[in-house]
Each structure stands twice: as structure tokens, then as C-alpha cells.
C-alpha positions in Angstrom: 0.0 -0.1 -0.2 2.9 2.3 1.0 3.9 1.9 -2.7 1.0 2.7 -3.9 0.8 5.9 -2.2 4.2 7.1 -3.1 3.2 6.4 -6.7 0.6 8.7 -6.9 2.7 11.2 -5.2 5.5 10.8 -7.8 2.6 11.1 -10.2 1.0 14.2 -9.4 4.1 15.7 -7.2 2.0 16.7 -4.7 2.6 15.3 -0.8 -0.3 16.8 -0.1 -2.7 14.9 2.1 -6.2 16.8 2.8 -7.6 16.1 6.2 -10.9 15.9 6.8 -11.6 17.0 10.4 -14.8 18.4 9.7 -16.5 19.9 12.6 -20.1 21.6 11.9 -19.3 24.7 12.8 -16.6 25.1 10.1 -19.7 24.9 7.6 -20.7 28.0 5.8 -23.8 29.6 7.6 -26.0 28.7 5.1 -25.3 24.7 5.4 -26.0 25.2 8.9 -29.5 27.5 8.8 -32.0 25.0 10.4 -29.8 22.0 11.5 -31.1 21.0 15.1 -29.9 17.3 15.7 -27.1 15.1 14.7 -28.8 13.7 12.1 -28.8 16.8 9.8 -25.9 18.1 10.9 -24.2 14.7 10.1 -26.0 15.0 6.4 -24.6 18.7 6.4 -20.7 17.8 6.8 -20.9 14.7 4.4 -22.4 16.9 1.6 -19.3 19.3 2.7 -16.8 16.8 2.6 -18.0 15.3 -0.7 -17.8 18.6 -2.4 -14.3 19.3 -1.0 -13.4 15.7 -2.6 -14.4 16.5 -5.6 -12.7 19.6 -5.8 -9.6 18.1 -5.2 -9.2 14.7 -6.0 -7.2 15.1 -9.1 -4.5 17.3 -7.6 -3.9 15.4 -4.6 -3.3 12.3 -3.6 -4.8 10.8 -0.1 -7.4 12.3 2.8 -7.2 11.8 6.3 -10.4 11.1 8.4 -10.2 12.1 11.9 -12.5 9.8 13.5 -13.3 12.0 16.7 -14.9 14.9 14.4 -17.4 12.2 13.6 -17.9 10.3 16.8 -19.2 13.7 19.0 -22.3 13.3 16.2 -23.3 9.7 17.6 -24.1 7.3 15.4 -25.3 9.7 12.7 -21.6 10.9 12.8 -20.2 7.7 12.3 -22.6 7.0 9.4 -21.0 10.3 8.0 -17.8 8.9 8.7 -18.4 5.8 6.6 -19.7 7.6 3.6 -16.9 9.9 3.8 -14.5 7.0 3.5 -16.2 5.4 0.7 -16.9 8.6 -1.3 -13.1 9.3 -1.4 -12.0 5.8 -2.4 -14.7 5.9 -5.4 -13.0 9.2 -6.4 -9.9 7.3 -6.4 -8.1 8.7 -3.2 -6.0 7.2 -1.0 -7.8 6.9 2.4 -5.9 7.2 5.8 -8.8 6.5 9.0 -7.3 9.0 11.6 -8.4 6.6 15.0 -4.9 6.3 17.2 -6.1 3.3 17.8 -4.4 1.6 21.0 -4.8 -1.7 22.6 -3.3 -5.2 23.5 -4.8 -8.9 22.8 -8.3 -9.3 21.6 -9.4 -5.5 21.7 -6.4 -4.4 19.4 -7.6 -7.5 17.1 -11.1 -5.7 17.0 -9.8 -2.1 16.2 -7.7 -4.0 13.2 -10.6 -5.9 12.2 -12.7 -2.8 11.8 -10.1 -0.5 9.8 -7.8 -2.5 7.9 -8.5 -6.2 8.2 -12.2 -8.2 8.1 -15.0 -9.3 10.4 -16.4 -12.7 10.1 -20.2 -13.0 9.9 -20.7 -16.7 10.0 -19.1 -17.9 6.8 -18.2 -14.6 5.2 -15.8 -11.8 5.8 -16.9 -8.3 5.8 -15.0 -4.8 5.8 -15.9 -3.0 8.3 -14.7 0.8 6.8 -12.8 1.2 3.8 -9.7 2.7 5.1 -6.5 1.9 3.3 -4.2 3.3 6.4 -4.7 3.5 9.8 -2.9 5.9 12.4 -2.2 3.8 15.7 -0.8 4.8 19.5 2.5 2.1 20.1 3.2 3.5 23.3 2.0 0.4 25.2 4.5 -1.7 23.1 5.0 -4.2 20.4 2.0 -6.5 21.5 -0.1 -3.3 21.0 1.2 -3.7 17.0 1.4 -6.9 16.8 -2.7 -7.5 15.5 -2.3 -4.1 13.0 0.9 -5.6 12.2 -0.6 -9.2 11.3 -3.4 -7.7 9.0 -1.2 -4.8 7.1 0.5 -8.0 5.6 -2.7 -10.2 5.3 -4.4 -7.0 3.9 -1.9 -5.0 2.0 -2.5 -1.9 4.0 -0.4 0.8 6.1 -0.2 1.7 9.4 1.3 5.2 10.8 2.1 5.0 14.5 2.9 8.0 17.0 6.4 9.0 17.3 6.8 12.5 17.7 3.6 14.4 17.8 2.9 17.9 16.9 1.5 19.1 20.1 3.4 21.8 22.2 2.9 19.1 25.3 4.7 16.1 23.6 7.8 17.0 25.4 6.2 16.2 28.7 6.6 12.8 27.8 8.5 11.9 24.1 11.4 14.3 25.0 12.0 12.6 28.3 15.8 10.9 28.3 16.0 7.0 29.4 19.2 4.6 30.2 20.6 5.1 26.7 20.7 8.6 26.3 17.7 8.1 23.7 15.1 10.6 24.0 11.7 8.4 24.4 10.7 9.4 20.7 13.9 8.4 19.2 13.2 4.8 21.1 9.5 4.6 19.7 11.4 5.4 16.2 14.0 2.4 16.5 11.0 0.2 17.1 8.9 1.2 14.3 11.9 1.3 12.6 12.7 -2.2 13.4 9.1 -3.5 13.7 8.7 -2.4 9.5 11.6 -4.6 8.4 9.9 -6.8 7.0 7.6 -5.2 5.0 9.7 -3.1 2.6 8.8 -1.7 -0.7 10.2 -0.9 -4.1 11.1 2.6 -2.6 12.8 1.1 0.5 9.9 2.2 3.0 8.0 -0.1 4.9 4.2 -0.4 5.5 4.2 0.4 9.3 5.5 4.4 9.1 5.3 6.8 11.9 3.3 9.9 12.6 5.5 13.0 13.0 4.8 16.7 13.7 5.9 19.4 11.3 6.5 21.8 14.5 9.3 19.9 15.7 12.1 20.7 13.0 15.1 19.4 15.0 13.3 16.3 16.2 12.0 15.4 12.8 16.0 15.6 11.4 16.9 13.2 14.3 14.4 10.7 13.4 14.5 10.8 9.5 18.4 10.1 10.4 17.6 7.2 12.5 14.8 5.9 10.6 15.6 5.5 6.9 12.5 2.7 6.0 9.9 4.4 7.6 7.4 6.6 5.3 6.4 9.3 7.5 2.8 11.1 7.8 3.4 14.9 9.2 0.7 16.5 10.1 1.1 20.2 11.8 1.9 21.9 8.3 -0.1 25.3 8.2 -2.8 26.0 10.9 -0.7 24.7 13.3 2.9 26.4 12.5 4.8 23.8 10.7 6.1 25.2 7.6 7.6 23.4 4.5 11.4 24.4 5.4 10.6 22.7 9.0 9.9 19.3 7.3 12.6 19.2 4.3 14.8 16.6 6.2 12.0 14.0 6.1 12.3 13.5 2.2 15.4 11.5 1.4 15.6 9.2 -1.7 14.3 10.9 -4.8 12.4 14.0 -3.0 10.8 11.1 -1.1 9.7 10.0 2.2 6.5 11.6 3.5 3.2 13.1 3.1 2.0 16.0 4.9 -1.3 16.5 6.2 -3.3 20.0 6.4 -7.0 20.2 7.9 -8.2 23.2 8.5 -5.9 25.4 5.9 -7.4 23.3 3.4 -11.2 22.7 4.5 -11.8 26.5 5.8 -9.7 27.9 3.7 -12.4 29.8 2.4 -13.0 31.7 5.2 -9.2 33.2 4.9 -8.8 36.4 3.1 -6.5 35.4 0.3 -9.3 33.4 -1.1 -12.2 35.8 -0.6 -15.2 35.6 -2.6 -14.8 31.7 -3.4 -16.5 28.9 -2.5 -15.4 26.3 0.3 -14.8 24.1 -2.0 -13.2 26.1 -4.9 -11.0 27.7 -1.8 -9.9 24.0 -0.7 -8.6 23.0 -4.2 -6.9 26.8 -4.5 -5.4 25.9 -1.0 -4.2 22.6 -2.2 -2.3 24.3 -5.3 -0.7 26.9 -3.0 0.2 23.8 -0.8 1.8 21.6 -3.6 3.9 25.0 -4.6 5.3 25.5 -1.2 6.0 22.2 -1.0 7.5 21.5 -4.3 9.8 24.4 -3.8 11.3 23.0 -0.5 11.4 19.7 -1.6 12.1 19.5 -5.2 10.9 17.0 -7.8 9.7 13.6 -6.4 10.7 10.7 -7.6 13.6 12.0 -9.6 
């Protein structure tokens, strides 16, 4: 699956991932008028997502859909989540389910079955959520990753393990030094590199990737040197303060090595002065084009 994503990045010359972290409050006023319940709010959220997907599907390789933004609307929200994943697939996009799932044993197997594998009903194996990739939390150790690692091998999927997150307080835990002088985030990075060694594809990157925040350029550089075979999912660009220069070191061989997520910077672009007068879908497309230009200027040609 990671090779498929890289192929799309090369074809489009764009390592942009559109984050559909869609809150009802992000919608234009006219879409919110008269809405009084979860069901109608969720319908409007899906309509919003659908129009953005239509606007960007030919210029970006992937979307990331954050489950929490849908869970808070209950059953109706999860229906919108499912419909968003399905529609993005229909339009040819790679789909990352952002759930940061984390557990061990049979519970981890259930999470993995939901987003990566299959659920058995009688003699049938059925797909619950149509995602290609899933974010997971590896801070329970190897037995919290095992079920996911098994399913990505069987079903040709990818996971991204939290290593160095973009939030300011990540340093409270992740920047603590352990007995051998490593930071905790470096230890997690070393584990991810090791976990993925049996699943490296034609470009040299494994199916077990890492989430590495754009807001920590020094840490990014350290991790990239230590994790040459790990593909990075990079949040924190744009609205959270990360820049293209901050993440340049993520991209090694042939201008490859990561995909950069932007959520509010794209789906709320219509609120920005530079996109004034555009509809939300038109502004999202313009923001994706601007992001592609910004990233390409820093990274250079991808697949060179």
C-alpha cells in the first residue's frame, strides 16, 4: 500500500494529504441554517466533505479522516464518517483513517479488523470501514502493534505509529531521556523502524510508518537519520505553525519519504482573505495548489 501512495505522490508531484477533520462549525452559514439535530448536521458534514473531495481528487493523493470529529455526532456522525471514506475511495484517493487506536490482545484485533482487516459473520468476511491506512498509538509496546502488523500483511494495508506528535506538550513525555541517552520518541522511532523491516517496498519504505509532527524540525531531522526506511505522516503544517522548510529533512531518496497533512488550512480556506469570494470547495482546491507549490519549492521534484 505504501508503494501505491508513493506512486500517486510521484504522479501528481504532490505530497499533500487533505485532513477532513470536519466540525459542523466549520461549515458555511447557509449549510448550518435550521439544523437542530445530529442527523441533519451529519448530512451537511458529508455534503461539505463530498464537495471538497470532488474539488481536490485530481490534484492530491490522499485524505485523512479524523474519527473523533464524527464520533461526537453519535451514530449519524459515524455514518458520515463511513460515507466520507467510501466516497473518497470512489474518487480514487488513498484513505487514511485517523483513529490513533491502541490496545492489546483481542481488543487490538477488533480495532484492526474494523479499519484494516475483515470481520467474520458466519462464513463471510466483511469489511467494516473502507480505509487503506490507519494511525495507531504504539506506546503500549510491541503487543499493541502485533494485531495491526498481521493485518497489514494479509490485507496489504499500512499503519502510521505515533512517534513525535505535533502538540506542544508532547515534550512532557516524548522528550524524556532514558537510560541509554535516547529520548523516548527516539526509542519509539527505533521500534517502528524495526517493526517494519519485513515489509519494505520497492522504494525502500515499510508498511509501518510514523507520525512525526511538522512543528518539531530538529526532532524530525534526528528521526529521519535514524529511520531511513520509515515513511512519515506529517501533521502540523499550516494552521499549527509547521512550514515546508521545517519538514524538508523528512524527504530523502528521490524527494520521497513523507506525506504532509493539512486540515483546517484547506477545509477552512474559504475563510481566509486570500481566497475571499471563493466557495469553500473552490477555496480548498486553491489552498491545495498553493500548498503543493510551497512543498515542491522546498522538496524539489519527487521521484527524480
